[in-house]
C-alpha positions as CSV (number, residue, x, y, z in Angstrom):
1,M,202.9,119.9,84.5
2,H,205.9,120.9,82.3
3,K,206.1,119.3,78.9
4,S,208.9,119.6,76.5
5,I,208.6,119.1,72.7
6,L,211.7,118.6,70.6
7,I,211.2,119.4,67.0
8,A,213.8,119.1,64.2
9,A,215.9,122.2,64.1
10,L,214.9,122.8,60.5
11,L,211.3,123.0,61.7
12,V,211.5,125.1,64.8
13,G,212.8,128.5,65.7
14,A,213.3,131.1,68.3
15,C,211.0,134.0,68.8
16,G,211.9,137.2,67.1
17,G,213.4,135.8,63.9
18,D,217.0,134.9,63.1
19,D,220.3,135.9,64.7
20,G,221.2,138.2,61.8
21,G,222.2,135.4,59.5
22,S,221.1,134.8,56.0
23,D,217.4,134.4,55.2
24,S,218.2,131.2,53.2
25,S,220.5,128.2,53.5
26,G,221.8,128.7,49.9
27,V,220.5,125.2,48.9
28,T,218.6,125.4,45.5
29,T,215.1,126.3,46.6
30,T,213.4,124.3,43.8
31,K,215.1,121.1,44.9
32,Q,212.9,118.5,46.7
33,I,213.9,117.6,50.3
34,K,214.2,113.9,49.3
35,D,216.8,114.7,46.7
36,L,219.3,116.5,49.0
37,S,222.9,115.2,49.1
38,A,224.5,114.6,52.4
39,A,226.3,118.0,52.1
40,E,223.1,119.8,51.3
41,Q,221.3,118.2,54.2
42,M,224.1,119.4,56.5
43,Q,224.0,122.9,54.9
44,E,220.2,123.1,55.4
45,C,220.4,121.9,58.9
46,E,223.2,124.2,59.9
47,W,221.3,127.2,58.5
48,G,218.0,126.1,60.2
49,V,219.6,125.6,63.6
50,A,221.4,129.0,63.4
51,Y,218.3,130.8,62.1
52,S,216.2,129.3,64.9
53,G,218.4,130.5,67.7
54,G,220.9,127.7,68.0
55,A,220.7,124.1,69.3
56,G,219.0,123.9,72.7
57,H,217.3,127.3,72.4
58,Q,214.0,127.1,74.2
59,T,210.7,129.0,73.9
60,M,208.1,128.6,76.6
61,C,204.6,128.4,75.1
62,P,201.2,128.4,76.7
63,D,200.1,125.3,78.7
64,N,203.6,124.7,79.9
65,V,204.8,123.5,76.4
66,T,208.5,124.2,75.7
67,V,209.7,124.2,72.1
68,T,213.4,123.3,71.9
69,V,215.6,123.6,68.8
70,D,217.3,120.3,68.1
71,S,221.0,119.9,67.2
72,V,222.4,119.8,63.7
73,A,223.0,116.1,64.1
74,S,219.3,115.4,65.0
75,C,218.2,117.6,62.0
76,V,220.4,115.6,59.6
77,Q,218.9,112.3,61.0
78,D,215.4,113.8,60.5
79,M,216.3,114.6,56.9
80,M,216.7,110.9,56.3
81,T,213.1,110.5,57.3
82,Y,212.1,112.9,54.6
83,A,214.1,111.0,52.0
84,T,212.6,107.6,53.2
85,N,209.1,109.0,52.9
86,A,209.9,110.4,49.4
87,C,209.0,113.9,50.5
88,M,208.0,116.1,47.6
89,A,208.2,119.3,49.5
90,T,210.8,121.7,48.2
91,I,213.6,123.6,50.0
92,A,211.6,126.8,49.4
93,E,208.7,125.2,51.4
94,L,211.0,123.9,54.1
95,E,212.7,127.3,54.5
96,A,209.3,129.1,54.6
97,C,208.3,126.7,57.4
98,T,211.6,127.4,59.3
99,R,211.1,131.2,59.0
100,A,207.4,130.9,60.2
101,L,208.5,128.8,63.2
102,A,211.3,131.2,64.0
103,A,208.8,134.1,64.1
104,D,206.4,132.2,66.3
105,P,207.5,128.7,67.6
106,C,204.3,128.2,69.6
107,S,202.3,128.3,66.3
108,F,204.2,125.2,65.0
109,G,204.5,127.0,61.7
110,G,200.8,127.2,60.8
111,D,200.0,126.8,57.2
112,A,203.6,127.5,56.1
113,C,204.6,124.1,57.5
114,G,201.7,122.0,55.9
115,P,203.7,120.7,52.9
116,V,206.7,119.7,55.1
117,F,204.6,118.1,57.9
118,A,202.7,116.1,55.3
119,C,206.0,114.3,54.6
120,L,206.0,112.9,58.2
121,Q,202.8,111.0,57.9
């Protein structure tokens, strides 16, 4: 059975790292996710999607699980969840998670994504 998992673009990536773009969005890394302005949310999401291989990029993982990079629009909507949940994770933690997922999407970011995923509970 083929399953597809869609994860926010800022939280998922393509195998093998980025597409040659910057290693950071340029948003202040000490800023908490909950405190991002609309423009910073867009900047972070555009970077995350590009770093992760682009919207719609898919990675096939074991057990027929497919990890798909979401669109920038979906990412921005997900950013609102972080704000609603008063997420204390920083941009540095979010970008570390994005880079970990870009390196190995099937790992779901491992420990690097702990602080970010905690905001979704």
